[in-house]
Each structure stands twice: as C-alpha cells, then as structure tokens.
C-alpha positions in Angstrom: 46.3 90.9 29.8 43.9 89.2 27.6 40.7 90.9 26.8 38.3 87.9 27.3 35.4 89.7 25.8 37.3 90.5 22.7 38.6 86.8 22.1 35.3 85.0 23.0 33.7 85.2 19.6 36.6 83.5 18.0 36.6 80.7 20.6 32.8 80.1 20.3 33.1 80.0 16.5 35.9 77.4 16.7 33.8 75.3 19.1 30.7 75.5 16.9 32.7 74.5 13.8 34.3 71.6 15.6 31.0 70.4 17.0 29.3 70.6 13.6 32.2 68.7 12.0 32.0 66.0 14.6 28.2 65.8 14.2 28.6 65.5 10.4 31.2 62.8 10.7 29.0 60.9 13.2 26.0 61.2 11.0 27.9 60.0 8.0 29.2 57.0 10.0 25.8 56.1 11.3 24.3 56.6 7.9 26.9 54.3 6.4 26.2 51.6 9.1 22.5 51.9 8.5 22.9 51.6 4.8 25.3 48.6 5.3 22.8 47.0 7.7 19.9 47.8 5.4 21.6 46.3 2.5 22.3 43.1 4.5 18.8 42.9 5.8 17.4 43.6 2.3 19.6 40.9 0.8 18.4 38.5 3.6 14.8 39.5 3.0 15.1 39.0 -0.7 16.7 35.6 -0.3 13.9 34.5 2.1 11.3 35.9 -0.2 12.8 33.9 -3.1 12.8 30.8 -1.0 9.2 31.3 0.1 8.2 32.0 -3.5 9.9 28.7 -4.6 8.1 26.8 -1.9 4.8 28.5 -2.8 5.3 27.7 -6.5 6.0 24.1 -5.7 2.9 23.8 -3.5 0.7 25.4 -6.2 2.2 23.3 -8.9 1.7 20.1 -6.9 -1.9 21.2 -6.1 -2.6 22.0 -9.8 -1.0 18.7 -10.8 -3.3 16.8 -8.3 -6.3 18.7 -9.5 -5.4 18.1 -13.1 -5.0 14.3 -12.5 -8.4 14.2 -10.7 -10.1 16.3 -13.5 -8.7 13.9 -16.1 -10.3 10.8 -14.5 -13.7 9.5 -15.6 -15.5 7.5 -12.9 -17.9 4.9 -14.2 -20.3 2.8 -12.0 -22.3 -0.2 -13.0 -23.0 -3.9 -12.1 -21.9 -7.2 -13.4 -23.9 -8.3 -16.5 -24.3 -11.4 -18.6 -23.6 -11.9 -22.3 -20.0 -10.7 -21.9 -21.1 -7.2 -21.2 -19.3 -6.7 -17.9 -17.6 -8.9 -15.4 -14.9 -8.6 -12.8 -11.6 -10.5 -13.3 -9.2 -10.0 -10.4 -11.0 -6.8 -9.5 -10.6 -5.5 -13.1 -13.6 -4.7 -15.2 -13.7 -6.8 -18.4 -16.2 -7.1 -21.2 -17.9 -5.3 -24.0 -18.6 -2.1 -22.1 -15.2 -1.8 -20.5 -13.6 -2.3 -23.9 -15.8 0.4 -25.4 -15.1 2.9 -22.7 -11.4 2.2 -22.7 -11.3 3.0 -26.4 -13.1 6.2 -25.8 -10.8 7.1 -22.9 -7.7 6.5 -25.0 -9.0 8.7 -27.8 -9.9 11.4 -25.4 -6.6 11.1 -23.5 -8.3 10.6 -20.1 -8.2 8.0 -17.4 -11.2 5.9 -16.4 -12.1 4.1 -13.1 -14.8 1.4 -12.8 -16.9 0.7 -9.7 -18.9 -2.5 -9.9 -21.6 -3.0 -7.3 -25.2 -4.3 -7.1 -27.4 -2.5 -9.5 -29.7 -0.8 -7.0 -26.6 0.5 -5.2 -25.1 1.8 -8.4 -28.3 3.7 -9.2 -28.4 5.2 -5.7 -24.8 6.2 -5.7 -25.0 7.8 -9.1 -28.0 9.8 -8.1 -26.1 11.5 -5.3 -22.7 11.8 -7.0 -21.4 14.8 -8.9 -18.9 12.8 -11.0 -20.1 9.2 -11.4 -21.4 8.1 -14.8 -23.9 5.2 -14.6 -24.3 2.6 -17.4 -26.3 1.0 -19.0 -29.4 2.9 -18.0 -32.7 2.7 -19.9 -34.2 6.2 -20.4 -37.7 6.4 -19.1 -40.2 9.1 -18.1 -39.9 8.1 -14.4 -36.1 8.5 -14.5 -35.9 11.6 -16.6 -35.6 14.2 -13.8 -33.2 12.1 -11.6 -30.4 11.8 -14.2 -28.3 13.9 -16.5 -28.4 12.0 -19.8 -24.9 12.2 -21.2 -24.8 9.8 -24.2 -26.7 7.2 -26.1 -25.1 3.7 -26.0 -27.5 1.6 -28.0 -31.1 1.1 -29.0 -32.4 -2.3 -27.9 -35.2 -4.2 -29.5 -37.2 -6.1 -26.9 -38.9 -9.5 -27.3 -39.9 -12.6 -25.5 -37.4 -15.5 -25.4 -38.7 -19.1 -24.8 -37.5 -22.6 -25.1 -40.7 -23.9 -26.7 -43.1 -22.2 -29.0 -42.9 -18.5 -30.0 -44.3 -15.4 -28.3 -44.8 -12.6 -30.8 -47.0 -10.1 -28.9 -47.7 -8.6 -25.6 -51.2 -10.0 -25.6 -49.9 -13.5 -26.1 -47.4 -13.1 -23.3 -50.1 -12.0 -20.9 -51.7 -15.4 -21.3 -48.6 -17.3 -20.1 -48.1 -18.4 -16.5 -44.7 -16.7 -16.0 -43.0 -13.8 -17.6 -39.4 -13.4 -16.4 -38.1 -9.8 -16.1 -34.9 -8.3 -14.6 -35.9 -7.1 -11.1 -36.3 -3.3 -10.6 -35.7 -2.4 -14.2 -37.5 -0.6 -16.9 -38.7 -4.0 -18.3 -40.6 -4.7 -15.2 -42.0 -1.2 -15.1 -43.1 -1.3 -18.7 -44.9 -4.6 -18.5 -46.7 -3.6 -15.3 -48.0 -0.5 -17.1 -49.3 -2.8 -19.8 -51.3 -4.7 -17.3 -49.2 -7.8 -16.7 -49.9 -9.7 -13.5 -47.7 -12.8 -14.2 -44.3 -11.2 -13.8 -41.4 -13.1 -12.1 -38.5 -10.8 -11.2 -35.1 -12.3 -11.5 -31.6 -11.1 -10.4 -29.3 -13.4 -12.4 -29.1 -15.5 -15.5 -29.1 -18.8 -13.6 -32.7 -18.1 -12.5 -33.8 -17.6 -16.1 -32.1 -20.8 -17.2 -33.8 -22.7 -14.3 -37.3 -21.5 -15.0 -37.2 -21.7 -18.8 -35.7 -25.1 -18.9 -37.9 -26.7 -16.2 -41.3 -25.0 -16.5 -43.7 -24.7 -19.4 -45.7 -21.6 -20.3 -42.8 -19.3 -19.5 -41.0 -16.6 -21.4 -38.3 -14.1 -20.7 -38.9 -10.4 -21.6 -35.5 -9.0 -22.4 -33.3 -7.6 -25.1 -33.5 -9.5 -28.4 -29.7 -9.2 -28.4 -29.5 -11.6 -25.4 -29.7 -14.7 -27.6 -26.0 -14.8 -26.5 -27.0 -14.5 -22.8 -26.3 -18.2 -22.0 -22.5 -18.4 -22.3 -22.3 -21.3 -19.8 -25.3 -23.1 -21.2 -24.7 -23.8 -24.9 -27.7 -26.2 -25.1 -30.0 -23.5 -23.8 -28.5 -21.0 -26.2 -29.2 -23.2 -29.2 -32.7 -24.0 -28.1 -33.7 -20.4 -27.4 -36.5 -19.1 -29.6 -36.8 -15.3 -30.1 -40.2 -13.8 -30.8 -40.9 -10.7 -32.8 -39.8 -7.3 -31.5 -42.6 -5.9 -29.4 -40.9 -2.7 -28.1 -37.7 -0.6 -28.3 -35.8 1.2 -25.6 -32.8 3.5 -25.6 -29.8 2.7 -23.3 -27.7 5.6 -22.0 -24.7 6.5 -20.0 -25.9 9.1 -17.4 -24.9 11.1 -14.4 -27.1 12.0 -11.5 -29.0 15.3 -11.5 -26.0 16.9 -9.7 -23.4 15.7 -12.2 -20.8 18.3 -13.1 -19.3 17.9 -16.6 -15.6 18.7 -16.9 -13.5 19.3 -20.0 -12.3 15.7 -19.7 -15.8 14.2 -19.4 -16.9 16.3 -22.4 -14.0 14.9 -24.5 -14.8 11.4 -23.3 -18.4 11.7 -24.3 -17.6 13.2 -27.7 -15.4 10.2 -28.5 -18.0 7.8 -27.1 -20.5 9.4 -29.5 -18.2 8.9 -32.4 -17.8 5.2 -31.5 -21.6 4.9 -31.3 -21.9 6.4 -34.8 -19.2 4.0 -36.0 -21.2 1.0 -34.7 -18.3 0.0 -32.4 -20.5 -1.5 -29.7 -22.2 -3.8 -32.2 -18.7 -4.9 -33.5 -17.6 -5.7 -29.9 -20.8 -7.6 -29.2 -20.4 -9.7 -32.4 -16.9 -10.6 -31.4 -18.0 -12.4 -28.2 -20.8 -14.5 -29.9 
C-alpha cells in the first residue's frame, strides 16, 4: 500500500519542474520568433527609411537646383530705343545696352532675361516687381522714392537739336514755336518746370524727323549723344545741328521700391559698375556710329 500523503511532495515537485521547464522553453521559442520577426521588420523599416531618405534628398536637391537657377537670373525690363541702344530682332534684345548687360552677366556668371514693352508699362511693372531691373531711367526728385537706384549707367549732356540755326540756351528755346520732347519723360518734366509752354511730346523718332524736316522754328530737346539718332535718315543726321549743353542728367538701372537684391544681382551690379568705370558704354556707342 502506497502512502499517498508521503509520495505527494515528490510528485508535485516533479510537475512544477516540468511545467517550469516547458514555460522556459516556450518563452525562449517565443523570444526567438519575436527577435527574428523584429529583425525582419527592422530591416524592412530601415530599407524603407533609406528609400524615403533618397527620395527626400532628390526632391530637396531638385528644389534647391530650381531655386538656384532662379536666383542666378537677372530680369531686365525696358523699351525699344533708337540710336542702336535697344531693339528686338526675332524676339531677341539687341543693341548697345543688351551688349553691355551681357558682358556684365558673363563676368558675374549669371543669366539675364530681357522684357521689352512700351515705356510706361515698363515703369509700372518695375515699380510693382521685387526682381525687375528697369533701364535706362533718369534719376529725378519725383522718382526718388519709387525706385531702388542700383547702378549708374551714364551721365547725359542735354541740348537742343535743330536742322537750321543753333539753339544754345533755355531762353532761346522758349521763343521757338515747337520744342520736341520724349513723352512722359524727365525731359518733358524738366522743361515744364522751367516754364516752357511750347512742348510737343513725341513717342518715336519718325515724329522728330517729320517735324524737324518740315517745320521751321522747331528743336528737339534730347541727349546730345543722339546726333546718331537718325540711322535710317543719313541726310537728317548730317544736317543736324547740336546746340550747347544746357543741362545734365544721370541715367540709372533701377528696381522698384520693393526690389530684393540677391547675391547674383549684387555680383551683376558690381561688374556693371566696373564696366561703367572702364567707359565700356561709350566704347559700344562709338562702335555703332
């Protein structure tokens, strides 16, 4: 006869040990599976993270590249001008000013874009823009607060051009029947301030040729450098008579009051300033005469 009370402790101990062993083995197996699964998930996560990082880097690089290209472009706005200063040839800006600006851009390692529109529109767009540079703009008291004056282009002597006789003073010009001036320019404003009542605003060179060649007692108040302003009328050019210098004005390249300089625009203006000091604009002007 077995004494059950006596053998029970041994049986219970055996069962406890066996259960503990099974639990340990199960825990070890589960832990192994978890570690294996975790390693797999971790590897998958790392691979996805690397892929996402590559895509993100690509997007950022592309964005920075786009911004960099935009920041390296100088946007210039103006209008067509006579005397070889600026004209459009197959939608490409050509002339003395474009040549000057392209030289400056090459030196500064920047790109340039030209927008050529009617003058009043060019002024209006430049005033509102944060990146347009307007040229050639005469610096006046009235314009001072509306523009950010970036660089001096030239100093122009002003005089009266006629086809007969010579007009050497403002007082003499006041006695003529007609004084031609570029419409909506500093020339017109200046002569109005001097008391002129005989002004005839013009918008193109052909009007000046017509009036000066057909009507007496007329003169054109403009830059004395515009003795080359009749490229298609060599007879008018030869007959033109320049009076004495009666005034000077400074011609600038300027942004609107909201213009935001960039590293590229500052390099561009620095090179333009060097070209001004070298007299490059005068050299280019002389080459088209």
